[in-house]
mmCIF entry with sequence, helices, sheets and N, C-alpha, C, O atoms, coordinates in Angstrom:
data_MODEL
# 
_entry.id   MODEL 
# 
_entity.id                         1 
_entity.type                       polymer 
_entity.pdbx_number_of_molecules   1 
# 
_entity_poly.entity_id                      1 
_entity_poly.type                           'polypeptide(L)' 
_entity_poly.nstd_linkage                   no 
_entity_poly.nstd_monomer                   no 
_entity_poly.pdbx_seq_one_letter_code       MTVKLSVQWLTVPAFGGRDFDTIYVTIVNSDDPAEDGGVFAQCVPVVKGLPEAKFAG 
_entity_poly.pdbx_seq_one_letter_code_can   MTVKLSVQWLTVPAFGGRDFDTIYVTIVNSDDPAEDGGVFAQCVPVVKGLPEAKFAG 
_entity_poly.pdbx_strand_id                 A 
# 
loop_
_entity_poly_seq.entity_id 
_entity_poly_seq.num 
_entity_poly_seq.mon_id 
_entity_poly_seq.hetero 
1 1  MET n 
1 2  THR n 
1 3  VAL n 
1 4  LYS n 
1 5  LEU n 
1 6  SER n 
1 7  VAL n 
1 8  GLN n 
1 9  TRP n 
1 10 LEU n 
1 11 THR n 
1 12 VAL n 
1 13 PRO n 
1 14 ALA n 
1 15 PHE n 
1 16 GLY n 
1 17 GLY n 
1 18 ARG n 
1 19 ASP n 
1 20 PHE n 
1 21 ASP n 
1 22 THR n 
1 23 ILE n 
1 24 TYR n 
1 25 VAL n 
1 26 THR n 
1 27 ILE n 
1 28 VAL n 
1 29 ASN n 
1 30 SER n 
1 31 ASP n 
1 32 ASP n 
1 33 PRO n 
1 34 ALA n 
1 35 GLU n 
1 36 ASP n 
1 37 GLY n 
1 38 GLY n 
1 39 VAL n 
1 40 PHE n 
1 41 ALA n 
1 42 GLN n 
1 43 CYS n 
1 44 VAL n 
1 45 PRO n 
1 46 VAL n 
1 47 VAL n 
1 48 LYS n 
1 49 GLY n 
1 50 LEU n 
1 51 PRO n 
1 52 GLU n 
1 53 ALA n 
1 54 LYS n 
1 55 PHE n 
1 56 ALA n 
1 57 GLY n 
# 
_struct_asym.id          A 
_struct_asym.entity_id   1 
# 
_struct_sheet.id               AA1 
_struct_sheet.type             ? 
_struct_sheet.number_strands   3 
_struct_sheet.details          ? 
# 
loop_
_struct_sheet_order.sheet_id 
_struct_sheet_order.range_id_1 
_struct_sheet_order.range_id_2 
_struct_sheet_order.offset 
_struct_sheet_order.sense 
AA1 1 2 ? anti-parallel 
AA1 2 3 ? anti-parallel 
# 
loop_
_struct_sheet_range.sheet_id 
_struct_sheet_range.id 
_struct_sheet_range.beg_label_comp_id 
_struct_sheet_range.beg_label_asym_id 
_struct_sheet_range.beg_label_seq_id 
_struct_sheet_range.pdbx_beg_PDB_ins_code 
_struct_sheet_range.end_label_comp_id 
_struct_sheet_range.end_label_asym_id 
_struct_sheet_range.end_label_seq_id 
_struct_sheet_range.pdbx_end_PDB_ins_code 
_struct_sheet_range.beg_auth_comp_id 
_struct_sheet_range.beg_auth_asym_id 
_struct_sheet_range.beg_auth_seq_id 
_struct_sheet_range.end_auth_comp_id 
_struct_sheet_range.end_auth_asym_id 
_struct_sheet_range.end_auth_seq_id 
AA1 1 ALA A 14 ? GLY A 16 ? ALA A 14 GLY A 16 
AA1 2 THR A 22 ? ILE A 27 ? THR A 22 ILE A 27 
AA1 3 GLY A 38 ? CYS A 43 ? GLY A 38 CYS A 43 
# 
loop_
_atom_site.group_PDB 
_atom_site.id 
_atom_site.type_symbol 
_atom_site.label_atom_id 
_atom_site.label_alt_id 
_atom_site.label_comp_id 
_atom_site.label_asym_id 
_atom_site.label_entity_id 
_atom_site.label_seq_id 
_atom_site.pdbx_PDB_ins_code 
_atom_site.Cartn_x 
_atom_site.Cartn_y 
_atom_site.Cartn_z 
_atom_site.occupancy 
_atom_site.B_iso_or_equiv 
_atom_site.pdbx_formal_charge 
_atom_site.auth_seq_id 
_atom_site.auth_comp_id 
_atom_site.auth_asym_id 
_atom_site.auth_atom_id 
_atom_site.pdbx_PDB_model_num 
ATOM 1   N N  . MET A 1 1  ? 0.840  -1.054 0.099  1.00 0.00 ? 1  MET A N  1 
ATOM 2   C CA . MET A 1 1  ? -0.059 0.047  0.044  1.00 0.00 ? 1  MET A CA 1 
ATOM 3   C C  . MET A 1 1  ? 0.890  1.147  -0.025 1.00 0.00 ? 1  MET A C  1 
ATOM 4   O O  . MET A 1 1  ? 1.959  1.080  0.581  1.00 0.00 ? 1  MET A O  1 
ATOM 5   N N  . THR A 1 2  ? 0.545  2.212  -0.765 1.00 0.00 ? 2  THR A N  1 
ATOM 6   C CA . THR A 1 2  ? 1.232  3.482  -0.871 1.00 0.00 ? 2  THR A CA 1 
ATOM 7   C C  . THR A 1 2  ? 0.375  4.490  -0.431 1.00 0.00 ? 2  THR A C  1 
ATOM 8   O O  . THR A 1 2  ? -0.786 4.476  -0.842 1.00 0.00 ? 2  THR A O  1 
ATOM 9   N N  . VAL A 1 3  ? 0.776  5.431  0.396  1.00 0.00 ? 3  VAL A N  1 
ATOM 10  C CA . VAL A 1 3  ? 0.006  6.604  0.860  1.00 0.00 ? 3  VAL A CA 1 
ATOM 11  C C  . VAL A 1 3  ? 0.901  7.850  0.452  1.00 0.00 ? 3  VAL A C  1 
ATOM 12  O O  . VAL A 1 3  ? 1.992  8.103  0.962  1.00 0.00 ? 3  VAL A O  1 
ATOM 13  N N  . LYS A 1 4  ? 0.287  8.583  -0.531 1.00 0.00 ? 4  LYS A N  1 
ATOM 14  C CA . LYS A 1 4  ? 1.019  9.725  -0.902 1.00 0.00 ? 4  LYS A CA 1 
ATOM 15  C C  . LYS A 1 4  ? 0.576  11.027 -0.192 1.00 0.00 ? 4  LYS A C  1 
ATOM 16  O O  . LYS A 1 4  ? -0.613 11.318 -0.068 1.00 0.00 ? 4  LYS A O  1 
ATOM 17  N N  . LEU A 1 5  ? 1.618  11.817 0.281  1.00 0.00 ? 5  LEU A N  1 
ATOM 18  C CA . LEU A 1 5  ? 1.421  12.988 1.009  1.00 0.00 ? 5  LEU A CA 1 
ATOM 19  C C  . LEU A 1 5  ? 1.950  14.282 0.256  1.00 0.00 ? 5  LEU A C  1 
ATOM 20  O O  . LEU A 1 5  ? 2.856  14.214 -0.575 1.00 0.00 ? 5  LEU A O  1 
ATOM 21  N N  . SER A 1 6  ? 1.391  15.328 0.567  1.00 0.00 ? 6  SER A N  1 
ATOM 22  C CA . SER A 1 6  ? 1.778  16.538 -0.060 1.00 0.00 ? 6  SER A CA 1 
ATOM 23  C C  . SER A 1 6  ? 2.857  17.337 0.637  1.00 0.00 ? 6  SER A C  1 
ATOM 24  O O  . SER A 1 6  ? 2.944  18.548 0.436  1.00 0.00 ? 6  SER A O  1 
ATOM 25  N N  . VAL A 1 7  ? 3.661  16.715 1.430  1.00 0.00 ? 7  VAL A N  1 
ATOM 26  C CA . VAL A 1 7  ? 4.776  17.245 2.126  1.00 0.00 ? 7  VAL A CA 1 
ATOM 27  C C  . VAL A 1 7  ? 6.086  16.832 1.691  1.00 0.00 ? 7  VAL A C  1 
ATOM 28  O O  . VAL A 1 7  ? 6.201  15.806 1.021  1.00 0.00 ? 7  VAL A O  1 
ATOM 29  N N  . GLN A 1 8  ? 7.107  17.546 2.014  1.00 0.00 ? 8  GLN A N  1 
ATOM 30  C CA . GLN A 1 8  ? 8.395  17.201 1.497  1.00 0.00 ? 8  GLN A CA 1 
ATOM 31  C C  . GLN A 1 8  ? 9.245  16.192 2.391  1.00 0.00 ? 8  GLN A C  1 
ATOM 32  O O  . GLN A 1 8  ? 9.981  15.335 1.901  1.00 0.00 ? 8  GLN A O  1 
ATOM 33  N N  . TRP A 1 9  ? 9.066  16.386 3.724  1.00 0.00 ? 9  TRP A N  1 
ATOM 34  C CA . TRP A 1 9  ? 10.025 15.567 4.626  1.00 0.00 ? 9  TRP A CA 1 
ATOM 35  C C  . TRP A 1 9  ? 9.070  14.890 5.650  1.00 0.00 ? 9  TRP A C  1 
ATOM 36  O O  . TRP A 1 9  ? 8.108  15.506 6.108  1.00 0.00 ? 9  TRP A O  1 
ATOM 37  N N  . LEU A 1 10 ? 9.355  13.627 5.992  1.00 0.00 ? 10 LEU A N  1 
ATOM 38  C CA . LEU A 1 10 ? 8.577  12.896 6.990  1.00 0.00 ? 10 LEU A CA 1 
ATOM 39  C C  . LEU A 1 10 ? 9.411  12.234 7.957  1.00 0.00 ? 10 LEU A C  1 
ATOM 40  O O  . LEU A 1 10 ? 10.558 11.928 7.631  1.00 0.00 ? 10 LEU A O  1 
ATOM 41  N N  . THR A 1 11 ? 8.982  11.981 9.090  1.00 0.00 ? 11 THR A N  1 
ATOM 42  C CA . THR A 1 11 ? 9.770  11.238 10.102 1.00 0.00 ? 11 THR A CA 1 
ATOM 43  C C  . THR A 1 11 ? 9.586  9.718  9.991  1.00 0.00 ? 11 THR A C  1 
ATOM 44  O O  . THR A 1 11 ? 9.032  9.208  9.018  1.00 0.00 ? 11 THR A O  1 
ATOM 45  N N  . VAL A 1 12 ? 10.052 9.041  10.984 1.00 0.00 ? 12 VAL A N  1 
ATOM 46  C CA . VAL A 1 12 ? 9.889  7.583  11.040 1.00 0.00 ? 12 VAL A CA 1 
ATOM 47  C C  . VAL A 1 12 ? 8.418  7.311  11.313 1.00 0.00 ? 12 VAL A C  1 
ATOM 48  O O  . VAL A 1 12 ? 7.884  7.912  12.245 1.00 0.00 ? 12 VAL A O  1 
ATOM 49  N N  . PRO A 1 13 ? 7.757  6.499  10.612 1.00 0.00 ? 13 PRO A N  1 
ATOM 50  C CA . PRO A 1 13 ? 6.380  6.117  10.901 1.00 0.00 ? 13 PRO A CA 1 
ATOM 51  C C  . PRO A 1 13 ? 6.239  5.234  12.147 1.00 0.00 ? 13 PRO A C  1 
ATOM 52  O O  . PRO A 1 13 ? 7.173  4.528  12.526 1.00 0.00 ? 13 PRO A O  1 
ATOM 53  N N  . ALA A 1 14 ? 5.044  5.284  12.784 1.00 0.00 ? 14 ALA A N  1 
ATOM 54  C CA . ALA A 1 14 ? 4.838  4.357  14.029 1.00 0.00 ? 14 ALA A CA 1 
ATOM 55  C C  . ALA A 1 14 ? 3.373  3.983  13.800 1.00 0.00 ? 14 ALA A C  1 
ATOM 56  O O  . ALA A 1 14 ? 2.532  4.749  13.330 1.00 0.00 ? 14 ALA A O  1 
ATOM 57  N N  . PHE A 1 15 ? 3.159  2.716  14.185 1.00 0.00 ? 15 PHE A N  1 
ATOM 58  C CA . PHE A 1 15 ? 1.746  2.112  14.317 1.00 0.00 ? 15 PHE A CA 1 
ATOM 59  C C  . PHE A 1 15 ? 1.157  2.392  15.625 1.00 0.00 ? 15 PHE A C  1 
ATOM 60  O O  . PHE A 1 15 ? 1.866  2.408  16.630 1.00 0.00 ? 15 PHE A O  1 
ATOM 61  N N  . GLY A 1 16 ? -0.057 2.605  15.667 1.00 0.00 ? 16 GLY A N  1 
ATOM 62  C CA . GLY A 1 16 ? -0.813 2.834  16.942 1.00 0.00 ? 16 GLY A CA 1 
ATOM 63  C C  . GLY A 1 16 ? -2.246 2.561  16.771 1.00 0.00 ? 16 GLY A C  1 
ATOM 64  O O  . GLY A 1 16 ? -2.701 1.909  15.832 1.00 0.00 ? 16 GLY A O  1 
ATOM 65  N N  . GLY A 1 17 ? -2.910 3.063  17.676 1.00 0.00 ? 17 GLY A N  1 
ATOM 66  C CA . GLY A 1 17 ? -4.483 2.898  17.635 1.00 0.00 ? 17 GLY A CA 1 
ATOM 67  C C  . GLY A 1 17 ? -4.817 1.608  18.418 1.00 0.00 ? 17 GLY A C  1 
ATOM 68  O O  . GLY A 1 17 ? -3.948 0.874  18.889 1.00 0.00 ? 17 GLY A O  1 
ATOM 69  N N  . ARG A 1 18 ? -6.060 1.405  18.511 1.00 0.00 ? 18 ARG A N  1 
ATOM 70  C CA . ARG A 1 18 ? -6.679 0.291  19.301 1.00 0.00 ? 18 ARG A CA 1 
ATOM 71  C C  . ARG A 1 18 ? -6.155 -1.082 18.768 1.00 0.00 ? 18 ARG A C  1 
ATOM 72  O O  . ARG A 1 18 ? -5.766 -1.971 19.525 1.00 0.00 ? 18 ARG A O  1 
ATOM 73  N N  . ASP A 1 19 ? -6.174 -1.184 17.423 1.00 0.00 ? 19 ASP A N  1 
ATOM 74  C CA . ASP A 1 19 ? -5.821 -2.510 16.767 1.00 0.00 ? 19 ASP A CA 1 
ATOM 75  C C  . ASP A 1 19 ? -4.503 -2.329 16.039 1.00 0.00 ? 19 ASP A C  1 
ATOM 76  O O  . ASP A 1 19 ? -4.218 -3.156 15.173 1.00 0.00 ? 19 ASP A O  1 
ATOM 77  N N  . PHE A 1 20 ? -3.669 -1.330 16.303 1.00 0.00 ? 20 PHE A N  1 
ATOM 78  C CA . PHE A 1 20 ? -2.456 -1.049 15.690 1.00 0.00 ? 20 PHE A CA 1 
ATOM 79  C C  . PHE A 1 20 ? -2.483 -1.005 14.139 1.00 0.00 ? 20 PHE A C  1 
ATOM 80  O O  . PHE A 1 20 ? -1.525 -1.386 13.467 1.00 0.00 ? 20 PHE A O  1 
ATOM 81  N N  . ASP A 1 21 ? -3.571 -0.544 13.634 1.00 0.00 ? 21 ASP A N  1 
ATOM 82  C CA . ASP A 1 21 ? -3.825 -0.432 12.229 1.00 0.00 ? 21 ASP A CA 1 
ATOM 83  C C  . ASP A 1 21 ? -3.840 1.010  11.801 1.00 0.00 ? 21 ASP A C  1 
ATOM 84  O O  . ASP A 1 21 ? -4.296 1.296  10.694 1.00 0.00 ? 21 ASP A O  1 
ATOM 85  N N  . THR A 1 22 ? -3.411 1.853  12.536 1.00 0.00 ? 22 THR A N  1 
ATOM 86  C CA . THR A 1 22 ? -3.209 3.313  12.195 1.00 0.00 ? 22 THR A CA 1 
ATOM 87  C C  . THR A 1 22 ? -1.758 3.684  12.206 1.00 0.00 ? 22 THR A C  1 
ATOM 88  O O  . THR A 1 22 ? -1.055 3.504  13.201 1.00 0.00 ? 22 THR A O  1 
ATOM 89  N N  . ILE A 1 23 ? -1.297 4.229  11.033 1.00 0.00 ? 23 ILE A N  1 
ATOM 90  C CA . ILE A 1 23 ? 0.054  4.619  10.927 1.00 0.00 ? 23 ILE A CA 1 
ATOM 91  C C  . ILE A 1 23 ? 0.226  6.179  11.189 1.00 0.00 ? 23 ILE A C  1 
ATOM 92  O O  . ILE A 1 23 ? -0.449 6.973  10.533 1.00 0.00 ? 23 ILE A O  1 
ATOM 93  N N  . TYR A 1 24 ? 1.043  6.575  12.059 1.00 0.00 ? 24 TYR A N  1 
ATOM 94  C CA . TYR A 1 24 ? 1.198  7.949  12.412 1.00 0.00 ? 24 TYR A CA 1 
ATOM 95  C C  . TYR A 1 24 ? 2.703  8.392  11.843 1.00 0.00 ? 24 TYR A C  1 
ATOM 96  O O  . TYR A 1 24 ? 3.698  7.678  11.970 1.00 0.00 ? 24 TYR A O  1 
ATOM 97  N N  . VAL A 1 25 ? 2.695  9.511  11.285 1.00 0.00 ? 25 VAL A N  1 
ATOM 98  C CA . VAL A 1 25 ? 3.873  10.174 10.839 1.00 0.00 ? 25 VAL A CA 1 
ATOM 99  C C  . VAL A 1 25 ? 4.017  11.566 11.177 1.00 0.00 ? 25 VAL A C  1 
ATOM 100 O O  . VAL A 1 25 ? 3.112  12.295 10.770 1.00 0.00 ? 25 VAL A O  1 
ATOM 101 N N  . THR A 1 26 ? 4.972  12.111 11.845 1.00 0.00 ? 26 THR A N  1 
ATOM 102 C CA . THR A 1 26 ? 5.135  13.576 12.002 1.00 0.00 ? 26 THR A CA 1 
ATOM 103 C C  . THR A 1 26 ? 5.726  14.184 10.732 1.00 0.00 ? 26 THR A C  1 
ATOM 104 O O  . THR A 1 26 ? 6.506  13.546 10.024 1.00 0.00 ? 26 THR A O  1 
ATOM 105 N N  . ILE A 1 27 ? 5.327  15.462 10.454 1.00 0.00 ? 27 ILE A N  1 
ATOM 106 C CA . ILE A 1 27 ? 5.640  16.060 9.301  1.00 0.00 ? 27 ILE A CA 1 
ATOM 107 C C  . ILE A 1 27 ? 6.781  17.102 9.527  1.00 0.00 ? 27 ILE A C  1 
ATOM 108 O O  . ILE A 1 27 ? 6.688  17.914 10.448 1.00 0.00 ? 27 ILE A O  1 
ATOM 109 N N  . VAL A 1 28 ? 7.838  17.080 8.702  1.00 0.00 ? 28 VAL A N  1 
ATOM 110 C CA . VAL A 1 28 ? 8.779  18.127 8.657  1.00 0.00 ? 28 VAL A CA 1 
ATOM 111 C C  . VAL A 1 28 ? 8.844  18.747 7.327  1.00 0.00 ? 28 VAL A C  1 
ATOM 112 O O  . VAL A 1 28 ? 9.394  18.074 6.455  1.00 0.00 ? 28 VAL A O  1 
ATOM 113 N N  . ASN A 1 29 ? 8.385  19.905 7.007  1.00 0.00 ? 29 ASN A N  1 
ATOM 114 C CA . ASN A 1 29 ? 8.312  20.472 5.631  1.00 0.00 ? 29 ASN A CA 1 
ATOM 115 C C  . ASN A 1 29 ? 9.191  21.655 5.586  1.00 0.00 ? 29 ASN A C  1 
ATOM 116 O O  . ASN A 1 29 ? 8.815  22.715 6.086  1.00 0.00 ? 29 ASN A O  1 
ATOM 117 N N  . SER A 1 30 ? 10.341 21.533 5.015  1.00 0.00 ? 30 SER A N  1 
ATOM 118 C CA . SER A 1 30 ? 11.368 22.631 4.991  1.00 0.00 ? 30 SER A CA 1 
ATOM 119 C C  . SER A 1 30 ? 10.811 23.810 4.183  1.00 0.00 ? 30 SER A C  1 
ATOM 120 O O  . SER A 1 30 ? 11.300 24.926 4.363  1.00 0.00 ? 30 SER A O  1 
ATOM 121 N N  . ASP A 1 31 ? 9.832  23.629 3.317  1.00 0.00 ? 31 ASP A N  1 
ATOM 122 C CA . ASP A 1 31 ? 9.329  24.840 2.526  1.00 0.00 ? 31 ASP A CA 1 
ATOM 123 C C  . ASP A 1 31 ? 8.356  25.671 3.363  1.00 0.00 ? 31 ASP A C  1 
ATOM 124 O O  . ASP A 1 31 ? 8.202  26.872 3.141  1.00 0.00 ? 31 ASP A O  1 
ATOM 125 N N  . ASP A 1 32 ? 7.691  25.008 4.343  1.00 0.00 ? 32 ASP A N  1 
ATOM 126 C CA . ASP A 1 32 ? 6.743  25.744 5.137  1.00 0.00 ? 32 ASP A CA 1 
ATOM 127 C C  . ASP A 1 32 ? 6.872  25.434 6.641  1.00 0.00 ? 32 ASP A C  1 
ATOM 128 O O  . ASP A 1 32 ? 6.173  24.553 7.142  1.00 0.00 ? 32 ASP A O  1 
ATOM 129 N N  . PRO A 1 33 ? 7.708  26.107 7.330  1.00 0.00 ? 33 PRO A N  1 
ATOM 130 C CA . PRO A 1 33 ? 7.975  25.860 8.674  1.00 0.00 ? 33 PRO A CA 1 
ATOM 131 C C  . PRO A 1 33 ? 6.725  25.884 9.614  1.00 0.00 ? 33 PRO A C  1 
ATOM 132 O O  . PRO A 1 33 ? 6.803  25.375 10.732 1.00 0.00 ? 33 PRO A O  1 
ATOM 133 N N  . ALA A 1 34 ? 5.613  26.451 9.185  1.00 0.00 ? 34 ALA A N  1 
ATOM 134 C CA . ALA A 1 34 ? 4.384  26.492 9.989  1.00 0.00 ? 34 ALA A CA 1 
ATOM 135 C C  . ALA A 1 34 ? 3.791  25.113 9.990  1.00 0.00 ? 34 ALA A C  1 
ATOM 136 O O  . ALA A 1 34 ? 2.982  24.857 10.882 1.00 0.00 ? 34 ALA A O  1 
ATOM 137 N N  . GLU A 1 35 ? 4.066  24.263 9.173  1.00 0.00 ? 35 GLU A N  1 
ATOM 138 C CA . GLU A 1 35 ? 3.618  22.881 9.098  1.00 0.00 ? 35 GLU A CA 1 
ATOM 139 C C  . GLU A 1 35 ? 4.519  21.973 9.932  1.00 0.00 ? 35 GLU A C  1 
ATOM 140 O O  . GLU A 1 35 ? 4.081  20.884 10.303 1.00 0.00 ? 35 GLU A O  1 
ATOM 141 N N  . ASP A 1 36 ? 5.741  22.360 10.241 1.00 0.00 ? 36 ASP A N  1 
ATOM 142 C CA . ASP A 1 36 ? 6.617  21.477 10.978 1.00 0.00 ? 36 ASP A CA 1 
ATOM 143 C C  . ASP A 1 36 ? 6.006  21.035 12.272 1.00 0.00 ? 36 ASP A C  1 
ATOM 144 O O  . ASP A 1 36 ? 5.415  21.850 12.981 1.00 0.00 ? 36 ASP A O  1 
ATOM 145 N N  . GLY A 1 37 ? 6.133  19.710 12.621 1.00 0.00 ? 37 GLY A N  1 
ATOM 146 C CA . GLY A 1 37 ? 5.582  19.150 13.830 1.00 0.00 ? 37 GLY A CA 1 
ATOM 147 C C  . GLY A 1 37 ? 4.109  18.670 13.667 1.00 0.00 ? 37 GLY A C  1 
ATOM 148 O O  . GLY A 1 37 ? 3.530  18.207 14.650 1.00 0.00 ? 37 GLY A O  1 
ATOM 149 N N  . GLY A 1 38 ? 3.481  18.763 12.461 1.00 0.00 ? 38 GLY A N  1 
ATOM 150 C CA . GLY A 1 38 ? 2.223  18.327 12.281 1.00 0.00 ? 38 GLY A CA 1 
ATOM 151 C C  . GLY A 1 38 ? 2.237  16.715 12.381 1.00 0.00 ? 38 GLY A C  1 
ATOM 152 O O  . GLY A 1 38 ? 3.293  16.081 12.381 1.00 0.00 ? 38 GLY A O  1 
ATOM 153 N N  . VAL A 1 39 ? 1.126  16.190 12.456 1.00 0.00 ? 39 VAL A N  1 
ATOM 154 C CA . VAL A 1 39 ? 0.964  14.724 12.572 1.00 0.00 ? 39 VAL A CA 1 
ATOM 155 C C  . VAL A 1 39 ? -0.069 14.240 11.573 1.00 0.00 ? 39 VAL A C  1 
ATOM 156 O O  . VAL A 1 39 ? -1.223 14.668 11.536 1.00 0.00 ? 39 VAL A O  1 
ATOM 157 N N  . PHE A 1 40 ? 0.437  13.307 10.759 1.00 0.00 ? 40 PHE A N  1 
ATOM 158 C CA . PHE A 1 40 ? -0.564 12.629 9.817  1.00 0.00 ? 40 PHE A CA 1 
ATOM 159 C C  . PHE A 1 40 ? -0.869 11.204 10.230 1.00 0.00 ? 40 PHE A C  1 
ATOM 160 O O  . PHE A 1 40 ? 0.031  10.433 10.564 1.00 0.00 ? 40 PHE A O  1 
ATOM 161 N N  . ALA A 1 41 ? -2.088 10.878 10.206 1.00 0.00 ? 41 ALA A N  1 
ATOM 162 C CA . ALA A 1 41 ? -2.563 9.645  10.724 1.00 0.00 ? 41 ALA A CA 1 
ATOM 163 C C  . ALA A 1 41 ? -3.449 8.977  9.538  1.00 0.00 ? 41 ALA A C  1 
ATOM 164 O O  . ALA A 1 41 ? -4.246 9.647  8.882  1.00 0.00 ? 41 ALA A O  1 
ATOM 165 N N  . GLN A 1 42 ? -3.239 7.636  9.336  1.00 0.00 ? 42 GLN A N  1 
ATOM 166 C CA . GLN A 1 42 ? -3.990 7.059  8.188  1.00 0.00 ? 42 GLN A CA 1 
ATOM 167 C C  . GLN A 1 42 ? -4.252 5.577  8.673  1.00 0.00 ? 42 GLN A C  1 
ATOM 168 O O  . GLN A 1 42 ? -3.330 4.819  8.977  1.00 0.00 ? 42 GLN A O  1 
ATOM 169 N N  . CYS A 1 43 ? -5.527 5.245  8.718  1.00 0.00 ? 43 CYS A N  1 
ATOM 170 C CA . CYS A 1 43 ? -5.821 3.775  9.008  1.00 0.00 ? 43 CYS A CA 1 
ATOM 171 C C  . CYS A 1 43 ? -5.540 2.942  7.716  1.00 0.00 ? 43 CYS A C  1 
ATOM 172 O O  . CYS A 1 43 ? -5.941 3.233  6.589  1.00 0.00 ? 43 CYS A O  1 
ATOM 173 N N  . VAL A 1 44 ? -4.792 1.865  8.061  1.00 0.00 ? 44 VAL A N  1 
ATOM 174 C CA . VAL A 1 44 ? -4.325 0.973  7.033  1.00 0.00 ? 44 VAL A CA 1 
ATOM 175 C C  . VAL A 1 44 ? -4.677 -0.456 7.505  1.00 0.00 ? 44 VAL A C  1 
ATOM 176 O O  . VAL A 1 44 ? -3.801 -1.195 7.953  1.00 0.00 ? 44 VAL A O  1 
ATOM 177 N N  . PRO A 1 45 ? -5.874 -0.808 7.407  1.00 0.00 ? 45 PRO A N  1 
ATOM 178 C CA . PRO A 1 45 ? -6.269 -2.247 7.841  1.00 0.00 ? 45 PRO A CA 1 
ATOM 179 C C  . PRO A 1 45 ? -5.675 -3.427 7.236  1.00 0.00 ? 45 PRO A C  1 
ATOM 180 O O  . PRO A 1 45 ? -5.805 -4.535 7.756  1.00 0.00 ? 45 PRO A O  1 
ATOM 181 N N  . VAL A 1 46 ? -4.980 -3.223 6.081  1.00 0.00 ? 46 VAL A N  1 
ATOM 182 C CA . VAL A 1 46 ? -4.284 -4.256 5.450  1.00 0.00 ? 46 VAL A CA 1 
ATOM 183 C C  . VAL A 1 46 ? -2.911 -4.658 6.104  1.00 0.00 ? 46 VAL A C  1 
ATOM 184 O O  . VAL A 1 46 ? -2.323 -5.709 5.847  1.00 0.00 ? 46 VAL A O  1 
ATOM 185 N N  . VAL A 1 47 ? -2.474 -3.701 6.974  1.00 0.00 ? 47 VAL A N  1 
ATOM 186 C CA . VAL A 1 47 ? -1.103 -3.859 7.569  1.00 0.00 ? 47 VAL A CA 1 
ATOM 187 C C  . VAL A 1 47 ? -1.296 -3.495 9.053  1.00 0.00 ? 47 VAL A C  1 
ATOM 188 O O  . VAL A 1 47 ? -1.956 -2.496 9.337  1.00 0.00 ? 47 VAL A O  1 
ATOM 189 N N  . LYS A 1 48 ? -0.762 -4.245 9.984  1.00 0.00 ? 48 LYS A N  1 
ATOM 190 C CA . LYS A 1 48 ? -1.010 -3.967 11.347 1.00 0.00 ? 48 LYS A CA 1 
ATOM 191 C C  . LYS A 1 48 ? 0.459  -4.063 12.035 1.00 0.00 ? 48 LYS A C  1 
ATOM 192 O O  . LYS A 1 48 ? 1.321  -4.878 11.710 1.00 0.00 ? 48 LYS A O  1 
ATOM 193 N N  . GLY A 1 49 ? 0.583  -3.044 13.080 1.00 0.00 ? 49 GLY A N  1 
ATOM 194 C CA . GLY A 1 49 ? 1.858  -3.013 13.722 1.00 0.00 ? 49 GLY A CA 1 
ATOM 195 C C  . GLY A 1 49 ? 1.812  -4.020 14.992 1.00 0.00 ? 49 GLY A C  1 
ATOM 196 O O  . GLY A 1 49 ? 0.791  -4.687 15.162 1.00 0.00 ? 49 GLY A O  1 
ATOM 197 N N  . LEU A 1 50 ? 2.739  -4.120 15.750 1.00 0.00 ? 50 LEU A N  1 
ATOM 198 C CA . LEU A 1 50 ? 2.715  -4.920 16.974 1.00 0.00 ? 50 LEU A CA 1 
ATOM 199 C C  . LEU A 1 50 ? 2.932  -4.063 18.208 1.00 0.00 ? 50 LEU A C  1 
ATOM 200 O O  . LEU A 1 50 ? 3.642  -3.059 18.160 1.00 0.00 ? 50 LEU A O  1 
ATOM 201 N N  . PRO A 1 51 ? 2.339  -4.449 19.273 1.00 0.00 ? 51 PRO A N  1 
ATOM 202 C CA . PRO A 1 51 ? 2.481  -3.596 20.499 1.00 0.00 ? 51 PRO A CA 1 
ATOM 203 C C  . PRO A 1 51 ? 4.034  -3.820 20.983 1.00 0.00 ? 51 PRO A C  1 
ATOM 204 O O  . PRO A 1 51 ? 4.686  -4.834 20.736 1.00 0.00 ? 51 PRO A O  1 
ATOM 205 N N  . GLU A 1 52 ? 4.457  -2.792 21.648 1.00 0.00 ? 52 GLU A N  1 
ATOM 206 C CA . GLU A 1 52 ? 5.767  -2.829 22.277 1.00 0.00 ? 52 GLU A CA 1 
ATOM 207 C C  . GLU A 1 52 ? 5.763  -3.750 23.416 1.00 0.00 ? 52 GLU A C  1 
ATOM 208 O O  . GLU A 1 52 ? 4.800  -3.896 24.170 1.00 0.00 ? 52 GLU A O  1 
ATOM 209 N N  . ALA A 1 53 ? 6.981  -4.419 23.516 1.00 0.00 ? 53 ALA A N  1 
ATOM 210 C CA . ALA A 1 53 ? 7.152  -5.337 24.667 1.00 0.00 ? 53 ALA A CA 1 
ATOM 211 C C  . ALA A 1 53 ? 7.274  -4.360 25.896 1.00 0.00 ? 53 ALA A C  1 
ATOM 212 O O  . ALA A 1 53 ? 7.790  -3.247 25.801 1.00 0.00 ? 53 ALA A O  1 
ATOM 213 N N  . LYS A 1 54 ? 6.759  -4.870 27.039 1.00 0.00 ? 54 LYS A N  1 
ATOM 214 C CA . LYS A 1 54 ? 6.838  -4.145 28.381 1.00 0.00 ? 54 LYS A CA 1 
ATOM 215 C C  . LYS A 1 54 ? 8.264  -4.236 28.837 1.00 0.00 ? 54 LYS A C  1 
ATOM 216 O O  . LYS A 1 54 ? 8.957  -5.236 28.650 1.00 0.00 ? 54 LYS A O  1 
ATOM 217 N N  . PHE A 1 55 ? 8.681  -3.122 29.460 1.00 0.00 ? 55 PHE A N  1 
ATOM 218 C CA . PHE A 1 55 ? 9.956  -3.043 29.885 1.00 0.00 ? 55 PHE A CA 1 
ATOM 219 C C  . PHE A 1 55 ? 10.016 -3.890 31.253 1.00 0.00 ? 55 PHE A C  1 
ATOM 220 O O  . PHE A 1 55 ? 9.162  -3.774 32.132 1.00 0.00 ? 55 PHE A O  1 
ATOM 221 N N  . ALA A 1 56 ? 11.106 -4.742 31.330 1.00 0.00 ? 56 ALA A N  1 
ATOM 222 C CA . ALA A 1 56 ? 11.220 -5.744 32.290 1.00 0.00 ? 56 ALA A CA 1 
ATOM 223 C C  . ALA A 1 56 ? 12.098 -5.368 33.457 1.00 0.00 ? 56 ALA A C  1 
ATOM 224 O O  . ALA A 1 56 ? 12.237 -6.077 34.454 1.00 0.00 ? 56 ALA A O  1 
ATOM 225 N N  . GLY A 1 57 ? 12.690 -4.179 33.258 1.00 0.00 ? 57 GLY A N  1 
ATOM 226 C CA . GLY A 1 57 ? 13.542 -3.776 34.061 1.00 0.00 ? 57 GLY A CA 1 
ATOM 227 C C  . GLY A 1 57 ? 14.030 -3.087 35.165 1.00 0.00 ? 57 GLY A C  1 
ATOM 228 O O  . GLY A 1 57 ? 15.229 -3.128 35.438 1.00 0.00 ? 57 GLY A O  1 
# 
């Protein structure tokens, strides 16, 4: 699956949401500093992330 965004720079994606089927990406757009730090979220039910292991330590 490809999701096209109209921004120039993105950070590392992360899965979240109740079923880990939402991908979150923060936006870094060097052409428009007002958009820096924005968050893009897209439900992708064909792909799911995994929960983080709990810290044992």
